[in-house]
The first five atom37 places (N, CA, C, CB, O) and aatype in JSON, in Angstrom:
{
  "aatype": [20, 20, 20, 20, 20, 20, 20, 20, 20, 20, 20, 20, 20, 20, 20, 20, 20, 20, 20, 20, 20, 20, 20, 20, 20, 20, 20, 20, 20, 20, 20, 20, 20, 20, 20, 20, 20, 20, 20, 20, 20, 20, 20, 20, 20, 20, 20, 20, 20, 20, 20, 20, 20, 20, 20, 20, 20, 20, 20, 20, 20, 20, 20, 20, 20, 20, 20, 20, 20, 20, 20, 20, 20, 20, 20, 20, 20, 20, 20, 20, 20, 20, 20, 20, 20],
  "atom_mask": [
    [1, 1, 1, 1, 1],
    [1, 1, 1, 1, 1],
    [1, 1, 1, 1, 1],
    [1, 1, 1, 1, 1],
    [1, 1, 1, 1, 1],
    [1, 1, 1, 1, 1],
    [1, 1, 1, 1, 1],
    [1, 1, 1, 1, 1],
    [1, 1, 1, 1, 1],
    [1, 1, 1, 1, 1],
    [1, 1, 1, 1, 1],
    [1, 1, 1, 1, 1],
    [1, 1, 1, 1, 1],
    [1, 1, 1, 1, 1],
    [1, 1, 1, 1, 1],
    [1, 1, 1, 1, 1],
    [1, 1, 1, 1, 1],
    [1, 1, 1, 1, 1],
    [1, 1, 1, 1, 1],
    [1, 1, 1, 1, 1],
    [1, 1, 1, 1, 1],
    [1, 1, 1, 1, 1],
    [1, 1, 1, 1, 1],
    [1, 1, 1, 1, 1],
    [1, 1, 1, 1, 1],
    [1, 1, 1, 1, 1],
    [1, 1, 1, 1, 1],
    [1, 1, 1, 1, 1],
    [1, 1, 1, 1, 1],
    [1, 1, 1, 1, 1],
    [1, 1, 1, 1, 1],
    [1, 1, 1, 1, 1],
    [1, 1, 1, 1, 1],
    [1, 1, 1, 1, 1],
    [1, 1, 1, 1, 1],
    [1, 1, 1, 1, 1],
    [1, 1, 1, 1, 1],
    [1, 1, 1, 1, 1],
    [1, 1, 1, 1, 1],
    [1, 1, 1, 1, 1],
    [1, 1, 1, 1, 1],
    [1, 1, 1, 1, 1],
    [1, 1, 1, 1, 1],
    [1, 1, 1, 1, 1],
    [1, 1, 1, 1, 1],
    [1, 1, 1, 1, 1],
    [1, 1, 1, 1, 1],
    [1, 1, 1, 1, 1],
    [1, 1, 1, 1, 1],
    [1, 1, 1, 1, 1],
    [1, 1, 1, 1, 1],
    [1, 1, 1, 1, 1],
    [1, 1, 1, 1, 1],
    [1, 1, 1, 1, 1],
    [1, 1, 1, 1, 1],
    [1, 1, 1, 1, 1],
    [1, 1, 1, 1, 1],
    [1, 1, 1, 1, 1],
    [1, 1, 1, 1, 1],
    [1, 1, 1, 1, 1],
    [1, 1, 1, 1, 1],
    [1, 1, 1, 1, 1],
    [1, 1, 1, 1, 1],
    [1, 1, 1, 1, 1],
    [1, 1, 1, 1, 1],
    [1, 1, 1, 1, 1],
    [1, 1, 1, 1, 1],
    [1, 1, 1, 1, 1],
    [1, 1, 1, 1, 1],
    [1, 1, 1, 1, 1],
    [1, 1, 1, 1, 1],
    [1, 1, 1, 1, 1],
    [1, 1, 1, 1, 1],
    [1, 1, 1, 1, 1],
    [1, 1, 1, 1, 1],
    [1, 1, 1, 1, 1],
    [1, 1, 1, 1, 1],
    [1, 1, 1, 1, 1],
    [1, 1, 1, 1, 1],
    [1, 1, 1, 1, 1],
    [1, 1, 1, 1, 1],
    [1, 1, 1, 1, 1],
    [1, 1, 1, 1, 1],
    [1, 1, 1, 1, 1],
    [1, 1, 1, 1, 1]
  ],
  "atom_positions": [
    [[190.15, 86.38, 293.93], [189.41, 86.56, 292.7], [190.35, 87.17, 291.66], [188.15, 87.46, 292.92], [190.96, 88.21, 291.92]],
    [[190.47, 86.54, 290.51], [191.32, 87.12, 289.46], [190.85, 88.53, 289.09], [191.32, 86.23, 288.21], [189.67, 88.86, 289.23]],
    [[191.79, 89.34, 288.63], [191.5, 90.74, 288.32], [190.39, 90.86, 287.28], [192.76, 91.45, 287.82], [189.51, 91.72, 287.4]],
    [[190.41, 90.01, 286.24], [189.38, 90.09, 285.2], [188.01, 89.88, 285.8], [189.64, 89.06, 284.08], [187.08, 90.63, 285.5]],
    [[187.86, 88.87, 286.63], [186.57, 88.63, 287.27], [186.19, 89.8, 288.17], [186.6, 87.33, 288.08], [185.02, 90.18, 288.25]],
    [[187.18, 90.36, 288.85], [186.92, 91.5, 289.72], [186.43, 92.7, 288.92], [188.19, 91.87, 290.51], [185.45, 93.35, 289.29]],
    [[187.11, 92.99, 287.81], [186.69, 94.1, 286.94], [185.26, 93.9, 286.49], [187.63, 94.22, 285.72], [184.44, 94.82, 286.53]],
    [[184.97, 92.7, 286.08], [183.65, 92.37, 285.56], [182.59, 92.41, 286.67], [183.67, 90.99, 284.92], [181.47, 92.88, 286.44]],
    [[182.93, 91.94, 287.83], [181.94, 91.88, 288.92], [181.46, 93.27, 289.34], [182.53, 91.16, 290.12], [180.29, 93.44, 289.67]],
    [[182.35, 94.24, 289.33], [181.95, 95.6, 289.68], [180.93, 96.15, 288.68], [183.18, 96.52, 289.74], [179.96, 96.8, 289.07]],
    [[181.15, 95.89, 287.42], [180.26, 96.41, 286.38], [178.92, 95.67, 286.42], [180.91, 96.27, 284.99], [177.86, 96.29, 286.32]],
    [[178.98, 94.36, 286.56], [177.74, 93.57, 286.62], [176.94, 93.94, 287.86], [178.06, 92.06, 286.61], [175.71, 93.99, 287.82]],
    [[177.63, 94.18, 288.96], [176.94, 94.58, 290.19], [176.21, 95.9, 289.99], [177.94, 94.7, 291.36], [175.1, 96.09, 290.51]],
    [[176.82, 96.82, 289.25], [176.22, 98.13, 289.0], [175.06, 98.04, 288.02], [177.28, 99.1, 288.46], [174.08, 98.79, 288.13]],
    [[175.16, 97.11, 287.05], [174.14, 96.98, 286.0], [173.66, 95.54, 285.88], [174.68, 97.47, 284.65], [173.89, 94.9, 284.86]],
    [[173.01, 95.02, 286.9], [172.6, 93.61, 286.87], [171.63, 93.27, 285.73], [171.96, 93.24, 288.19], [171.63, 92.13, 285.25]],
    [[170.83, 94.21, 285.29], [169.89, 93.95, 284.21], [170.59, 93.75, 282.87], [168.9, 95.1, 284.1], [170.0, 93.21, 281.93]],
    [[171.82, 94.17, 282.77], [172.59, 94.05, 281.53], [173.67, 92.96, 281.63], [173.24, 95.4, 281.19], [174.58, 92.91, 280.81]],
    [[173.55, 92.12, 282.62], [174.59, 91.12, 282.92], [175.03, 90.34, 281.69], [174.08, 90.17, 283.97], [176.22, 90.29, 281.38]],
    [[174.09, 89.72, 280.99], [174.45, 88.88, 279.85], [175.17, 89.67, 278.76], [173.21, 88.21, 279.26], [176.16, 89.21, 278.19]],
    [[174.67, 90.85, 278.47], [175.31, 91.69, 277.45], [176.71, 92.12, 277.89], [174.46, 92.92, 277.16], [177.64, 92.14, 277.08]],
    [[176.85, 92.47, 279.15], [178.15, 92.88, 279.67], [179.15, 91.73, 279.56], [178.03, 93.35, 281.14], [180.28, 91.92, 279.11]],
    [[178.74, 90.54, 279.96], [179.63, 89.38, 279.91], [180.05, 89.07, 278.48], [178.95, 88.17, 280.53], [181.23, 88.8, 278.22]],
    [[179.11, 89.11, 277.57], [179.41, 88.81, 276.17], [180.34, 89.87, 275.57], [178.12, 88.71, 275.35], [181.33, 89.54, 274.93]],
    [[180.01, 91.11, 275.78], [180.81, 92.19, 275.21], [182.21, 92.2, 275.81], [180.13, 93.54, 275.45], [183.18, 92.46, 275.11]],
    [[182.31, 91.91, 277.1], [183.6, 91.86, 277.78], [184.5, 90.8, 277.13], [183.42, 91.57, 279.28], [185.69, 91.04, 276.94]],
    [[183.93, 89.65, 276.79], [184.7, 88.58, 276.16], [185.2, 88.97, 274.77], [183.85, 87.32, 276.05], [186.26, 88.52, 274.34]],
    [[184.45, 89.82, 274.08], [184.71, 90.12, 272.68], [185.48, 91.41, 272.43], [183.44, 90.17, 271.95], [185.94, 91.64, 271.31]],
    [[185.62, 92.26, 273.43], [186.14, 93.59, 273.16], [187.21, 93.99, 274.17], [185.0, 94.6, 273.18], [186.92, 94.21, 275.35]],
    [[188.43, 94.1, 273.7], [189.58, 94.46, 274.55], [189.41, 95.86, 275.14], [190.89, 94.39, 273.74], [189.74, 96.09, 276.31]],
    [[188.91, 96.8, 274.36], [188.7, 98.16, 274.84], [187.7, 98.17, 276.0], [188.21, 99.06, 273.7], [187.87, 98.9, 276.97]],
    [[186.66, 97.37, 275.88], [185.65, 97.3, 276.94], [186.26, 96.72, 278.22], [184.45, 96.45, 276.49], [185.9, 97.12, 279.33]],
    [[187.17, 95.77, 278.06], [187.86, 95.21, 279.23], [188.64, 96.3, 279.95], [188.82, 94.06, 278.8], [188.67, 96.34, 281.18]],
    [[189.26, 97.18, 279.2], [190.01, 98.29, 279.78], [189.08, 99.26, 280.5], [190.8, 99.02, 278.7], [189.4, 99.74, 281.58]],
    [[187.94, 99.54, 279.9], [186.96, 100.43, 280.54], [186.5, 99.83, 281.86], [185.74, 100.68, 279.6], [186.37, 100.55, 282.86]],
    [[186.24, 98.53, 281.88], [185.81, 97.86, 283.11], [186.91, 97.89, 284.17], [185.4, 96.42, 282.81], [186.62, 98.05, 285.36]],
    [[188.16, 97.74, 283.74], [189.28, 97.84, 284.68], [189.38, 99.25, 285.25], [190.6, 97.44, 283.99], [189.57, 99.43, 286.45]],
    [[189.24, 100.24, 284.39], [189.27, 101.64, 284.84], [188.13, 101.91, 285.83], [189.16, 102.61, 283.63], [188.31, 102.62, 286.81]],
    [[186.96, 101.33, 285.55], [185.81, 101.51, 286.43], [186.1, 100.94, 287.82], [184.56, 100.84, 285.83], [185.82, 101.57, 288.83]],
    [[186.68, 99.74, 287.85], [187.02, 99.11, 289.13], [188.01, 99.99, 289.91], [187.62, 97.71, 288.9], [187.82, 100.25, 291.09]],
    [[189.05, 100.43, 289.24], [190.06, 101.25, 289.9], [189.47, 102.56, 290.42], [191.22, 101.54, 288.95], [189.78, 103.0, 291.52]],
    [[188.63, 103.16, 289.62], [188.01, 104.43, 290.0], [187.07, 104.23, 291.19], [187.24, 105.03, 288.8], [187.06, 105.04, 292.12]],
    [[186.28, 103.17, 291.15], [185.36, 102.89, 292.25], [186.13, 102.63, 293.55], [184.47, 101.69, 291.91], [185.74, 103.11, 294.62]],
    [[187.21, 101.88, 293.46], [188.03, 101.62, 294.64], [188.65, 102.91, 295.18], [189.13, 100.6, 294.32], [188.7, 103.11, 296.4]],
    [[189.11, 103.77, 294.29], [189.67, 105.05, 294.73], [188.6, 105.92, 295.38], [190.31, 105.79, 293.54], [188.85, 106.57, 296.4]],
    [[187.41, 105.93, 294.8], [186.3, 106.71, 295.36], [185.96, 106.2, 296.76], [185.06, 106.62, 294.44], [185.74, 106.99, 297.68]],
    [[185.93, 104.89, 296.91], [185.65, 104.31, 298.23], [186.74, 104.68, 299.23], [185.51, 102.78, 298.14], [186.46, 104.97, 300.4]],
    [[187.98, 104.66, 298.78], [189.1, 105.06, 299.64], [188.9, 106.49, 300.16], [190.44, 104.94, 298.89], [189.04, 106.75, 301.35]],
    [[188.59, 107.4, 299.25], [188.45, 108.8, 299.65], [187.2, 109.03, 300.48], [188.43, 109.69, 298.42], [187.15, 109.96, 301.27]],
    [[186.19, 108.19, 300.3], [185.0, 108.28, 301.16], [185.34, 107.94, 302.61], [183.91, 107.34, 300.65], [184.72, 108.46, 303.54]],
    [[186.32, 107.08, 302.79], [186.71, 106.65, 304.13], [187.83, 107.51, 304.72], [187.16, 105.21, 304.1], [188.14, 107.39, 305.91]],
    [[188.42, 108.35, 303.91], [189.54, 109.16, 304.36], [189.07, 110.38, 305.13], [190.39, 109.58, 303.16], [188.03, 110.97, 304.85]],
    [[189.87, 110.75, 306.11], [189.58, 111.95, 306.87], [190.52, 113.09, 306.54], [189.65, 111.66, 308.34], [190.56, 114.11, 307.24]],
    [[191.29, 112.93, 305.47], [192.28, 113.95, 305.12], [191.61, 115.22, 304.58], [193.27, 113.4, 304.09], [190.44, 115.22, 304.22]],
    [[192.41, 116.28, 304.55], [191.9, 117.58, 304.06], [191.49, 117.51, 302.6], [192.97, 118.66, 304.25], [190.55, 118.18, 302.18]],
    [[192.18, 116.7, 301.83], [191.9, 116.64, 300.4], [190.8, 115.64, 300.03], [193.16, 116.28, 299.66], [190.44, 115.52, 298.86]],
    [[190.28, 114.93, 301.0], [189.31, 113.86, 300.74], [188.06, 114.36, 300.01], [188.9, 113.2, 302.03], [187.6, 113.72, 299.07]],
    [[187.54, 115.47, 300.41], [186.31, 115.99, 299.79], [186.51, 116.27, 298.31], [185.85, 117.26, 300.51], [185.67, 115.9, 297.48]],
    [[187.6, 116.91, 297.98], [187.88, 117.22, 296.57], [188.1, 115.94, 295.77], [189.11, 118.13, 296.45], [187.63, 115.83, 294.64]],
    [[188.81, 115.0, 296.35], [189.08, 113.73, 295.65], [187.79, 112.93, 295.45], [190.1, 112.89, 296.44], [187.6, 112.32, 294.4]],
    [[186.91, 112.94, 296.45], [185.61, 112.26, 296.31], [184.85, 112.81, 295.13], [184.78, 112.4, 297.6], [184.28, 112.06, 294.33]],
    [[184.83, 114.12, 295.02], [184.11, 114.77, 293.92], [184.74, 114.41, 292.58], [184.11, 116.29, 294.1], [184.02, 114.12, 291.61]],
    [[186.05, 114.42, 292.51], [186.74, 114.07, 291.26], [186.41, 112.65, 290.84], [188.26, 114.23, 291.42], [186.08, 112.39, 289.68]],
    [[186.5, 111.72, 291.8], [186.24, 110.33, 291.46], [184.75, 110.08, 291.19], [186.72, 109.42, 292.58], [184.42, 109.21, 290.38]],
    [[183.88, 110.81, 291.83], [182.45, 110.68, 291.53], [182.16, 111.11, 290.09], [181.61, 111.52, 292.52], [181.37, 110.47, 289.39]],
    [[182.8, 112.18, 289.66], [182.66, 112.64, 288.28], [183.2, 111.6, 287.31], [183.38, 113.97, 288.08], [182.55, 111.28, 286.31]],
    [[184.38, 111.07, 287.6], [184.97, 110.03, 286.75], [184.08, 108.79, 286.69], [186.36, 109.66, 287.26], [183.9, 108.2, 285.62]],
    [[183.53, 108.4, 287.83], [182.63, 107.24, 287.84], [181.43, 107.47, 286.93], [182.15, 106.95, 289.26], [181.05, 106.57, 286.18]],
    [[180.85, 108.64, 287.0], [179.72, 108.96, 286.14], [180.08, 108.88, 284.67], [179.2, 110.35, 286.46], [179.31, 108.35, 283.86]],
    [[181.25, 109.39, 284.32], [181.7, 109.34, 282.93], [181.94, 107.9, 282.48], [182.98, 110.16, 282.76], [181.56, 107.53, 281.36]],
    [[182.56, 107.09, 283.33], [182.81, 105.7, 282.98], [181.51, 104.9, 282.88], [183.74, 105.06, 284.01], [181.37, 104.05, 282.0]],
    [[180.57, 105.18, 283.77], [179.28, 104.5, 283.71], [178.56, 104.82, 282.4], [178.4, 104.88, 284.91], [177.97, 103.94, 281.77]],
    [[178.61, 106.06, 281.99], [177.99, 106.45, 280.72], [178.67, 105.74, 279.56], [178.06, 107.98, 280.53], [178.0, 105.3, 278.62]],
    [[179.99, 105.64, 279.62], [180.73, 104.97, 278.55], [180.44, 103.47, 278.52], [182.23, 105.2, 278.73], [180.34, 102.88, 277.45]],
    [[180.3, 102.86, 279.68], [179.98, 101.43, 279.76], [178.65, 101.15, 279.08], [179.93, 100.97, 281.22], [178.55, 100.26, 278.24]],
    [[177.64, 101.91, 279.43], [176.31, 101.7, 278.86], [176.28, 102.07, 277.38], [175.26, 102.51, 279.62], [175.66, 101.36, 276.59]],
    [[176.93, 103.14, 277.0], [176.97, 103.54, 275.59], [177.6, 102.43, 274.74], [177.76, 104.85, 275.43], [177.08, 102.1, 273.67]],
    [[178.69, 101.86, 275.2], [179.33, 100.78, 274.47], [178.42, 99.57, 274.33], [180.62, 100.37, 275.16], [178.32, 98.99, 273.25]],
    [[177.76, 99.2, 275.38], [176.84, 98.06, 275.33], [175.7, 98.35, 274.35], [176.27, 97.74, 276.73], [175.37, 97.51, 273.52]],
    [[175.11, 99.52, 274.46], [173.99, 99.88, 273.57], [174.42, 99.9, 272.1], [173.42, 101.24, 273.97], [173.7, 99.39, 271.24]],
    [[175.56, 100.49, 271.83], [176.04, 100.55, 270.45], [176.34, 99.17, 269.9], [177.29, 101.42, 270.36], [176.03, 98.87, 268.75]],
    [[176.93, 98.32, 270.72], [177.3, 96.98, 270.28], [176.06, 96.16, 269.95], [178.12, 96.28, 271.35], [176.05, 95.44, 268.95]],
    [[175.04, 96.25, 270.76], [173.86, 95.41, 270.57], [172.78, 96.05, 269.71], [173.27, 95.06, 271.89], [171.77, 95.41, 269.42]],
    [[172.97, 97.29, 269.3], [172.0, 97.93, 268.43], [172.52, 98.07, 267.01], [171.63, 99.29, 268.97], [171.89, 98.74, 266.19]],
    [[173.64, 97.45, 266.71], [174.19, 97.52, 265.36], [173.84, 96.28, 264.58], [175.68, 97.72, 265.38], [174.22, 96.16, 263.41]]
  ]
}
């Protein structure tokens, strides 16, 4: 799967009700593409630390969970702002 589709699939999977808006905005906005890429990378890192048994895993899980929350808020905020203007 190409990286762009992968970035997009993670976001659409998280917000299926916003699929059409996400797809349209992704096509039109380079910054949004970057946010979606960051979201994919963060989610993958969070999953990695969830599976890790290392001493630092708990702290890393918390860090990435916080980052995921921030990125999710930014994803939805961007979509809402774009379609409410």
